[in-house]
C-alpha positions as CSV (number, residue, x, y, z in Angstrom):
1,M,88.2,84.4,71.8
2,N,91.2,82.2,71.6
3,K,93.6,84.8,71.3
4,F,91.5,85.9,74.7
5,W,92.1,82.8,76.4
6,I,95.7,82.6,75.6
7,I,96.7,86.6,77.5
8,V,94.3,84.9,80.5
9,A,97.2,81.8,80.6
10,H,99.7,83.8,79.3
11,T,99.5,86.1,82.2
12,Y,98.5,83.9,84.6
13,L,101.2,81.5,84.3
14,N,103.7,83.8,84.2
15,K,102.5,85.6,87.4
16,L,102.3,82.1,89.4
17,K,105.2,81.3,88.3
18,T,107.5,84.1,89.3
19,K,109.3,84.7,92.5
20,S,107.7,87.3,94.2
21,F,104.2,85.1,93.7
22,I,105.8,82.0,95.4
23,I,107.3,84.3,98.3
24,T,104.7,86.4,98.7
25,T,102.7,83.4,99.2
26,A,104.8,81.3,101.4
27,I,105.5,84.4,103.9
28,T,101.5,84.5,104.3
29,V,101.2,80.6,104.8
30,L,104.1,81.2,107.7
31,L,102.5,84.1,109.1
32,L,99.0,82.3,108.8
33,L,100.3,79.3,110.7
34,G,101.9,81.7,113.3
35,I,98.7,83.7,114.1
36,T,96.8,80.7,114.7
37,N,99.3,78.6,116.9
38,L,100.6,81.3,118.5
39,D,99.8,80.1,122.2
40,T,101.7,76.7,121.1
41,I,104.5,78.7,119.7
42,I,104.8,80.9,122.9
43,K,104.7,77.7,124.7
44,A,107.7,76.4,123.0
45,F,109.9,78.9,124.0
46,D,108.7,79.9,126.9
47,N,111.1,78.1,129.4
48,D,111.2,80.4,132.0
49,E,110.4,79.6,135.9
50,Q,108.2,81.3,137.7
51,T,108.7,84.6,138.3
52,T,109.3,85.4,141.9
53,V,109.3,88.8,143.7
54,G,110.3,89.2,147.4
55,V,108.2,90.9,150.1
56,L,109.3,93.0,153.0
57,S,106.2,92.7,155.4
58,E,105.5,94.6,158.6
59,S,103.0,92.2,160.0
60,E,103.1,88.3,159.5
61,E,99.4,88.2,159.4
62,A,99.3,91.1,156.5
63,Y,102.0,89.0,154.5
64,S,99.4,85.5,154.9
65,T,96.5,87.7,154.0
66,F,98.7,89.4,150.4
67,K,99.9,86.0,150.3
68,E,96.4,83.9,149.4
69,N,94.9,87.1,147.5
70,M,97.6,86.3,145.1
71,K,97.4,83.0,144.8
72,L,93.6,84.1,143.2
73,I,95.5,86.3,141.2
74,D,98.0,85.3,139.1
75,E,99.0,81.6,139.9
76,D,102.2,82.0,137.7
77,L,104.0,84.5,140.0
78,A,105.7,83.6,143.1
79,L,106.4,85.3,146.6
80,K,109.0,85.2,148.9
81,E,109.3,86.2,152.5
82,I,112.3,88.1,153.1
83,K,113.5,89.7,156.2
84,S,115.8,92.8,155.5
85,E,116.2,95.2,152.3
86,S,119.8,95.0,152.0
87,E,119.4,91.1,151.0
88,A,116.1,91.9,149.3
89,K,118.4,94.0,147.0
90,K,121.2,91.6,147.2
91,Q,118.5,88.5,145.6
92,V,117.6,90.9,142.8
93,K,121.2,91.4,141.7
94,D,122.0,87.7,141.6
95,E,118.6,87.7,140.0
96,E,117.0,85.0,142.6
97,I,114.0,87.5,142.6
98,E,112.4,90.2,140.1
99,G,112.0,92.8,142.6
100,Y,110.7,92.7,146.2
101,L,107.6,94.6,147.7
102,Q,107.6,96.6,150.5
103,L,103.9,95.7,152.9
104,S,102.8,98.1,155.3
105,I,99.6,99.2,157.1
106,N,99.0,103.1,157.3
107,S,97.4,104.9,159.9
108,E,94.0,103.9,158.7
109,E,95.2,100.6,158.7
110,L,95.2,100.2,155.1
111,P,97.1,98.3,153.7
112,Q,100.1,99.8,151.2
113,G,102.9,99.0,148.9
114,V,106.5,100.3,147.5
115,Y,107.5,98.1,144.3
116,K,110.8,98.5,143.5
117,S,113.1,95.9,140.5
118,N,115.8,96.7,138.1
119,S,113.9,97.5,135.8
120,L,110.3,98.9,135.3
121,A,109.5,97.5,132.1
122,E,107.8,94.4,133.4
123,S,104.4,96.0,134.1
124,A,102.5,92.7,134.3
125,V,104.0,92.1,137.3
126,A,103.2,95.1,139.5
127,T,99.9,94.8,137.4
128,S,99.5,91.7,139.4
129,L,101.0,92.8,142.8
130,Q,98.4,95.9,142.5
131,Q,95.7,94.2,142.2
132,G,96.6,91.7,145.3
133,L,97.0,94.8,147.1
134,Q,93.5,96.2,146.1
135,Q,91.6,93.4,147.5
136,M,93.5,93.3,150.4
137,K,92.8,96.6,150.7
138,V,89.0,95.9,150.2
139,A,89.2,92.8,153.1
140,Y,90.6,94.6,155.7
141,A,88.1,98.2,155.3
142,T,85.1,95.7,155.3
143,Q,86.3,94.4,158.5
144,K,86.4,97.8,159.9
145,V,82.7,98.7,159.2
146,D,81.8,94.9,160.5
147,L,80.3,93.4,157.3
148,D,79.6,89.9,156.8
149,P,81.2,87.9,154.4
150,Q,77.4,87.4,152.5
151,Q,77.4,90.8,152.7
152,I,80.7,91.7,150.9
153,E,79.7,89.2,148.0
154,E,76.7,91.0,147.2
155,I,78.5,94.5,147.7
156,Y,80.8,93.2,144.9
157,S,78.1,90.5,142.6
158,P,77.9,91.7,139.1
159,V,74.5,93.5,138.7
160,A,72.1,91.3,136.7
161,F,71.9,92.8,133.3
162,E,70.8,91.4,129.5
163,K,70.3,92.7,126.4
164,E,67.7,92.2,124.0
165,A,67.0,92.9,120.5
166,L,63.1,93.5,119.4
167,V,63.5,92.5,115.9
168,D,63.1,89.1,115.5
169,N,66.2,87.8,113.6
170,A,68.6,90.3,115.0
171,K,71.4,89.1,115.9
172,T,72.5,87.6,119.2
173,E,75.6,89.5,121.2
174,E,77.5,85.8,121.0
175,E,76.8,85.9,117.1
176,L,77.8,89.7,117.0
177,S,80.8,88.6,118.3
178,Q,81.4,86.3,116.5
179,A,80.9,88.1,113.1
180,R,82.7,91.4,114.5
181,G,86.0,88.9,114.5
182,L,85.2,87.4,111.0
183,V,84.2,90.5,109.4
184,Y,87.5,92.0,110.7
185,V,89.7,89.6,109.0
186,L,87.9,89.4,105.7
187,L,88.1,93.3,105.5
188,F,91.8,92.5,105.5
189,V,91.9,90.3,102.9
190,I,89.5,92.6,100.9
191,Y,91.5,95.7,101.2
192,F,95.0,94.1,100.7
193,S,94.2,92.0,97.7
194,V,92.5,94.7,96.0
195,I,95.5,96.9,96.5
196,M,97.4,94.0,95.7
197,Y,96.1,92.8,92.9
198,G,95.2,96.1,91.3
199,S,98.9,97.6,91.5
200,M,100.2,94.1,89.4
201,I,98.1,94.6,86.9
202,A,99.2,98.6,86.2
203,M,102.8,97.2,86.3
204,E,101.7,94.3,84.1
205,V,100.3,96.7,81.7
206,A,103.2,99.4,82.2
207,T,105.8,96.7,82.0
208,E,104.5,95.8,78.3
209,K,104.6,99.4,77.0
210,S,108.2,100.1,78.6
211,S,109.5,96.8,76.9
212,R,107.3,97.5,73.1
213,V,105.7,94.4,73.5
214,M,102.3,96.0,73.4
215,E,102.7,97.2,69.9
216,I,103.1,93.8,69.1
217,L,99.9,92.9,71.1
218,V,98.2,95.6,69.9
219,S,98.6,94.5,66.1
220,S,97.3,90.9,66.5
221,V,94.8,91.3,69.7
222,S,92.8,94.8,70.0
223,P,93.4,96.6,73.5
224,V,89.7,95.9,75.2
225,K,90.5,91.9,75.2
226,Q,93.9,92.8,75.8
227,M,92.5,94.2,79.3
228,F,89.6,92.4,80.1
229,A,91.8,89.1,80.1
230,K,94.7,90.4,82.0
231,I,92.0,91.4,84.5
232,A,91.1,87.8,84.0
233,G,94.1,86.4,84.4
234,I,95.1,88.1,87.5
235,A,91.5,87.4,89.4
236,L,92.7,83.8,88.5
237,L,95.9,84.2,90.3
238,S,94.5,86.3,93.0
239,L,92.2,82.9,93.7
240,T,94.8,80.5,93.2
241,Q,96.5,82.5,96.1
242,F,93.6,83.3,98.4
243,T,92.6,79.3,97.7
244,I,96.3,78.3,99.1
245,I,96.4,80.7,102.0
246,A,92.7,79.8,103.7
247,A,93.0,76.6,103.1
248,V,95.8,76.2,105.2
249,G,94.3,78.6,107.7
250,Y,90.9,77.0,108.1
251,M,93.2,73.4,108.3
252,S,95.8,75.5,111.2
253,L,92.6,76.6,112.6
254,Q,90.6,73.0,113.4
255,G,93.9,71.7,114.4
256,S,94.4,74.2,116.8
257,S,93.5,75.0,120.5
258,S,93.9,79.2,120.2
259,E,91.4,81.2,121.7
260,L,91.3,82.4,117.8
261,S,89.5,79.6,116.8
262,D,86.9,80.2,119.2
263,F,87.0,84.1,118.6
264,L,86.5,84.2,115.0
265,G,83.4,81.2,115.3
266,F,83.7,80.0,111.6
267,S,81.2,77.3,112.1
268,D,78.7,79.0,114.1
269,V,78.8,81.8,111.2
270,P,76.2,82.0,108.4
271,I,76.8,80.5,105.3
272,Q,75.8,84.0,103.7
273,T,78.7,85.7,105.1
274,F,80.7,83.7,103.3
275,V,78.9,84.2,100.1
276,Y,78.6,88.0,100.4
277,A,82.5,88.1,101.7
278,F,83.0,86.1,98.0
279,V,80.7,88.3,96.0
280,F,81.9,92.1,97.5
281,F,85.6,90.5,97.2
282,I,84.9,89.9,93.0
283,L,83.2,93.0,92.3
284,G,85.4,95.2,94.6
285,Y,88.4,93.3,92.6
286,L,86.8,94.1,89.4
287,L,86.3,97.8,90.1
288,F,89.2,98.7,91.4
289,A,91.0,96.2,88.5
290,T,89.3,98.0,85.5
291,L,90.2,101.5,87.1
292,A,93.7,100.2,87.5
293,A,94.5,98.8,83.7
294,F,93.3,101.8,82.2
295,L,95.5,103.9,85.0
296,G,98.7,101.9,84.0
297,S,97.8,101.9,80.2
298,L,98.4,106.1,80.3
299,V,102.2,105.7,81.9
300,S,105.1,104.3,79.4
301,R,107.9,103.9,83.1
302,I,107.1,101.3,85.6
303,E,108.6,104.3,88.0
304,D,105.2,106.2,86.7
305,V,102.8,103.5,88.0
306,Q,103.0,104.4,92.1
307,Q,101.7,108.3,91.1
308,M,99.0,107.4,88.5
309,I,97.6,105.1,90.9
310,T,97.8,106.8,94.4
311,P,94.3,108.5,94.1
312,M,92.7,105.3,93.7
313,T,95.1,103.6,96.8
314,L,94.1,106.5,98.5
315,V,89.8,105.6,98.0
316,I,90.3,101.7,99.4
317,V,92.2,103.1,102.1
318,A,89.7,106.0,103.2
319,A,87.3,102.6,102.5
320,F,88.7,100.7,104.9
321,M,89.3,103.2,107.1
322,I,85.3,103.5,107.2
323,A,85.1,100.2,107.7
324,M,87.3,99.9,110.5
325,F,85.5,102.5,112.2
326,G,82.0,101.0,111.0
327,L,83.4,97.5,113.2
328,G,82.5,100.0,116.6
329,K,79.5,101.6,114.9
330,P,77.4,99.1,112.2
331,E,74.1,101.4,112.4
332,A,75.9,104.8,112.1
333,S,74.2,106.3,109.4
334,F,77.6,107.4,107.8
335,I,78.4,103.8,107.2
336,T,74.5,103.3,105.8
337,I,75.2,106.0,103.4
338,T,78.4,104.9,102.2
339,S,77.9,101.3,102.1
340,F,75.8,102.6,99.0
341,I,78.4,104.2,97.1
342,P,80.2,102.0,94.8
343,F,83.8,103.0,95.7
344,F,83.4,101.6,99.4
345,A,80.4,99.5,99.2
346,P,82.6,96.4,98.8
347,M,84.1,96.7,102.4
348,I,81.6,99.2,104.1
349,M,78.5,97.1,102.8
350,F,80.0,93.8,103.6
351,L,80.5,94.8,106.8
352,R,76.9,96.1,107.4
353,V,75.7,92.7,106.0
354,G,78.3,90.8,108.5
355,M,77.0,92.5,111.6
356,L,73.6,93.2,111.2
357,T,70.3,92.5,109.2
358,V,70.4,94.2,106.4
359,P,67.1,94.2,104.2
360,V,67.6,92.6,100.9
361,W,66.4,95.6,98.8
362,E,69.8,97.5,100.4
363,I,71.7,94.5,99.4
364,A,70.5,94.1,96.0
365,L,70.7,98.3,95.5
366,S,74.4,98.3,97.0
367,I,75.5,95.6,93.9
368,G,73.1,96.9,91.1
369,L,75.2,100.4,92.0
370,L,78.3,98.5,92.2
371,V,77.4,96.3,88.7
372,A,76.2,99.6,87.2
373,T,79.3,101.5,87.8
374,I,81.8,98.1,87.2
375,G,80.2,98.4,83.8
376,L,80.3,102.7,82.9
377,L,84.0,102.2,84.1
378,A,84.8,99.2,82.0
379,V,83.3,101.0,78.8
380,F,85.2,104.1,80.1
381,G,88.3,102.2,80.6
382,A,88.2,100.1,77.6
383,R,88.2,103.5,75.6
384,V,91.1,104.9,77.3
385,Y,93.4,101.6,77.5
386,R,92.4,101.7,73.7
387,G,94.3,105.0,73.2
388,G,96.6,104.6,76.3
389,V,98.7,101.8,75.3
390,L,99.6,104.0,71.9
391,M,100.8,106.6,74.0
392,Y,104.8,107.3,74.8
393,G,107.1,109.4,76.7
394,K,106.6,110.9,80.3
395,S,103.0,110.3,81.0
396,S,102.4,110.9,84.7
397,S,99.0,113.3,85.2
398,F,95.5,112.1,84.4
399,K,95.3,114.9,81.3
400,D,96.5,111.4,79.7
401,I,93.1,110.6,79.6
402,K,91.8,113.1,77.5
403,K,94.9,112.6,75.1
404,A,94.1,108.8,75.3
405,L,90.6,109.3,74.7
406,Q,91.6,111.4,71.3
407,L,93.9,108.6,70.3
408,T,91.5,106.1,70.4
409,K,88.6,108.1,68.2
410,K,92.0,108.8,65.4
411,E,92.1,104.7,65.7
412,S,88.2,104.4,65.3
413,I,88.1,106.9,62.5
414,K,91.1,104.9,60.4
415,K,89.3,101.4,60.7
């Protein structure tokens, strides 16, 4: 057993010291700090003065009404009354104003406008001006039919509408919104980690084979121990990296006034959601790591690794795409069915657990099927790995699995 832990420690420490691990962790931490403090960063770099827009109006009254409406819509947008279009064009050219609005009253005594600027890329300004004109039009139209302010308010007040779940323990609208944000983040974590660390295991095995180190290892340690030692070593590496990232992200969110913290609502999410996230992350990792390890043992050149693990990657991508669809329709029959398929369960069942009240037996069945699949895959993968590590030459086809199994039988007969 000592040899097993030696390989675990060797794999873990070697990968921990690599530049790729350090750089990847550092970049991820920096990106996380940037995302969680995005509002602060934008404010620090946003030193521009208020956006000023000129207004050419046929009526002083219309201009005053429009100006009052714009104060309620966009406080950062300043209006400047201009008497002639030539003067407005000159001020745009001199960059004194962003653009100008030609405000007029049509034959039906309703306001209309034309916004002119050097570029139409700044759509936010045009949108705010359009909203101001829309409100102004509503005010003018209601005056024409002699509606008093109270009647206008009643017409535009939102309808009373509430949603109530018939099931007692169903999540509320607020809890569902918070769960959706958290599940969205954790789905990305599971997705990228499974792809990244699965590829890392396959690359590790292929690298050792290409350098002939495998021949020395096989003579001293059984291939099965090697495979599971590498899986355990990379698992420790992934937990180390995610512990660092999670700690930094949590502390950054706690000290941030960003709306992202309120959206995710970590403090209001049930602790079992985090427990299930960890469980499905570990099970998903073990499933695809075992698959990646024996696929990596079939190739002798690093260049062939990506081709060999492409089908596995496509399965992960498919699971992720289904999960993204499920965020909008978590109760769909398609989502329920795929949550019991082992290769999809780490993402899909976690999605359901995070957003719905799922019966315990369904969660237990999904986890049971997932564990059973990992066990079967481990037994089969170990047999393929035992023969695969002895195969050299160009290997990039799944037909090589049969050759690996034949080599395993020969080795067993010799012993």
